[in-house]
C-alpha positions in Angstrom: 86.3 84.3 125.4 84.2 86.3 122.9 82.3 84.4 120.2 84.3 84.6 117.0 81.9 83.1 114.6 78.1 83.9 114.5 75.5 81.9 112.6 71.9 82.8 111.9 69.5 80.8 109.8 66.4 82.5 108.2 64.2 80.7 105.7 66.7 78.1 104.9 69.7 80.5 104.5 72.5 80.3 107.1 74.6 83.5 107.3 77.9 82.8 108.9 79.9 85.8 110.0 83.5 85.9 111.2 84.1 88.3 114.0 87.7 88.6 115.1 88.6 92.3 114.7 90.1 94.0 113.2 90.7 91.8 110.1 89.4 88.3 111.0 92.9 86.8 110.9 92.8 83.1 111.6 94.2 81.9 114.8 93.4 78.6 116.5 90.3 79.8 118.2 88.7 81.2 115.0 89.7 78.2 113.0 88.1 75.8 115.7 84.9 77.9 116.0 84.4 78.0 112.2 85.0 74.3 111.9 82.3 73.6 114.6 79.8 75.8 112.8 80.5 74.3 109.4 80.0 70.8 110.7 76.8 71.7 112.4 75.5 73.2 109.1 76.3 70.0 107.2 74.1 68.0 109.5 71.2 70.5 109.5 68.4 69.5 107.0 66.8 72.9 107.4 69.8 74.8 105.9 69.5 74.9 102.1 72.2 77.6 101.3 75.0 79.2 103.3 76.4 82.8 103.1 80.0 83.4 104.5 80.9 86.9 105.4 83.2 89.0 107.6 83.3 92.7 108.5 83.2 95.9 106.4 87.0 96.1 106.3 87.9 92.5 105.9 86.3 89.2 104.9 89.4 87.6 106.4 93.0 88.6 106.2 94.7 85.2 106.4 96.6 83.4 109.2 97.6 85.2 112.3 101.4 85.5 111.7 102.1 86.3 115.3 100.9 82.8 116.3 102.6 81.1 113.4 106.0 82.8 113.3 107.6 80.7 116.0 106.2 77.3 114.9 108.6 74.6 113.7 108.0 72.2 110.8 105.9 69.8 112.7 103.8 72.4 114.4 103.0 74.3 111.2 102.2 71.0 109.5 99.6 70.2 112.1 98.1 73.7 112.2 97.9 74.0 108.4 96.4 70.6 108.1 93.7 71.5 110.6 92.9 74.8 108.6 92.8 72.9 105.3 90.4 70.5 106.9 88.0 73.3 107.8 88.1 74.8 104.4 87.6 71.3 102.9 84.5 71.0 105.1 83.3 74.3 103.7 83.8 73.1 100.1 82.1 69.8 101.0 78.9 71.3 102.4 76.0 69.7 100.6 74.3 73.0 99.8 75.3 76.0 97.8 77.8 78.2 99.6 78.3 81.9 98.7 81.2 84.1 100.0 80.2 87.7 100.5 83.4 89.6 100.4 83.9 93.1 101.7 87.3 94.8 102.1 90.3 92.4 101.9 90.4 88.7 101.5 94.1 87.8 101.8 95.9 84.5 102.2 93.7 82.2 104.2 90.8 84.6 103.8 91.0 84.3 100.0 91.4 80.5 100.4 88.2 80.4 102.4 86.4 82.5 99.7 87.7 80.0 97.0 86.2 77.1 99.0 82.7 78.6 98.5 80.8 77.8 95.3 80.2 81.5 94.4 81.7 84.8 95.4 80.0 88.2 95.6 82.6 91.0 95.9 82.3 94.6 97.0 83.4 97.1 94.2 86.4 98.0 96.4 87.3 94.4 97.5 90.9 93.3 97.3 91.9 89.6 97.0 95.4 88.1 97.2 97.5 85.1 98.0 100.6 87.0 99.0 102.4 84.1 100.7 105.2 84.0 98.2 106.2 87.5 99.4 106.9 85.8 102.8 108.9 83.0 101.3 106.1 80.5 101.6 103.0 79.3 99.8 99.3 79.0 100.4 98.7 75.7 102.2 94.9 75.6 102.9 93.8 74.9 99.3 94.4 78.1 97.6 96.8 76.9 95.0 94.7 73.9 93.9 91.3 75.7 94.0 92.7 78.8 92.2 94.1 76.7 89.3 90.7 74.9 88.9 88.9 78.3 88.6 91.1 80.4 86.5 93.5 77.9 84.8 97.1 77.0 85.2 98.7 80.2 83.6 96.7 82.7 85.4 97.0 80.9 88.7 100.8 80.8 88.4 100.8 84.6 87.7 98.7 85.3 90.8 100.5 82.9 93.1 104.1 83.6 91.9 103.7 87.4 92.1 101.5 87.5 95.2 99.9 90.5 93.7 96.5 92.0 94.7 93.4 91.5 92.6 90.8 94.2 92.5 87.1 93.2 92.1 87.0 94.1 88.5 89.8 91.8 87.5 88.6 89.0 89.8 85.2 89.2 88.0 86.9 89.2 84.6 89.0 86.1 85.2 86.0 84.1 86.7 86.8 84.4 90.4 83.7 86.3 91.2 80.2 86.0 89.7 79.0 89.4 91.0 80.5 92.7 91.9 78.2 95.2 93.8 78.5 98.3 95.9 80.0 97.6 99.3 76.8 98.3 101.1 74.9 95.7 99.1 77.3 92.8 99.2 75.6 90.9 102.1 72.0 91.4 101.0 72.9 90.5 97.4 74.6 87.3 98.5 71.6 86.5 100.8 69.2 87.1 98.0 71.1 84.6 95.8 71.2 82.1 98.6 67.5 82.4 99.1 67.0 81.5 95.4 69.1 78.4 95.9 67.3 77.6 99.2 64.0 77.5 97.3 65.4 75.1 94.8 65.4 71.2 94.7 67.8 70.3 97.6 69.0 66.9 96.3 69.4 68.0 92.7 71.6 70.9 93.7 73.6 68.7 96.0 74.1 66.2 93.1 75.2 69.0 90.7 77.8 70.2 93.2 79.1 66.7 93.8 79.3 65.8 90.1 81.0 69.0 89.0 83.6 68.8 91.8 84.3 65.2 91.7 84.2 65.0 87.9 86.6 67.9 87.5 89.7 65.7 87.6 88.1 62.3 86.6 88.1 60.7 83.2 85.1 61.5 81.1 83.7 58.0 81.4 83.8 58.2 85.1 82.1 61.5 85.1 79.4 60.2 82.7 78.8 57.2 85.0 78.4 59.5 87.9 75.9 61.7 86.0 73.8 58.6 85.1 73.7 57.3 88.6 72.9 60.6 90.1 70.0 61.1 87.7 68.6 57.7 88.5 68.9 58.3 92.3 67.0 61.6 92.0 64.0 59.9 90.6 63.5 58.5 94.1 63.1 62.0 95.6 60.0 64.1 96.4 61.5 67.0 94.5 61.6 65.0 91.2 57.9 64.3 91.7 57.1 67.9 92.5 59.1 69.2 89.6 57.6 67.0 86.9 54.0 67.3 88.3 54.4 71.1 88.3 55.8 71.1 84.7 52.7 69.2 83.4 50.3 71.5 85.4 51.9 74.9 85.0 55.0 74.7 82.7 58.7 74.8 83.4 60.0 77.0 86.2 56.9 77.0 88.5 57.7 74.2 90.9 57.8 75.0 94.7 60.7 73.1 96.2 62.6 73.9 99.4 61.2 74.4 102.8 58.1 76.3 101.6 56.8 73.2 99.9 57.3 70.9 102.9 
């Protein structure tokens, strides 16, 4: 069997590339390989940021309908739960995750992109959750993550119509932070990832956890989380490096990350 997911780490940035031509549709093998790679990254202290990417024509084009078409209720429930678990593992990675999207990101492909912290889109990229046009719904996190990113009204519009979003609209509604020429998508995402990789590892992890966990928590719960995370960070090397650098050189000069270790 050919390898369907490739991972390479350079200077703290892991680039994970889906490779199931022609459109990186998710079948069981691709799902399993991606899950294995993601779990290995979660346990790798040398990885400080992750870039997810696909091919020039497609980031990923959703589930392989040929495999799913004949499944019954129990089979699709098990299969979808497994895919949702992989995307949850992506979202739970303790470091910043950037999706570099060329071509199309449809269905499960868009759901994977939504599981990342940030999205860099090619100018000609197309995103969609078209499941409603098949009489079904996104089941791997797309409905919940989309709503949290763009709000209830806009999420309903996108989900109930199944319409395609061009990069410009995706950027305008907050789905994408960057829109660049197609030839620059991966390098732009890797450059952003390198900036995060050079940052304070545990502070970035704390920010990610606090924002995600606090999104649906009462304010008092979120404030208590913030307080505890701040106190915990005072026990880290990065806190010492950051404050000592501030007194010696001013704000923004601290050398965190692998280069300082």
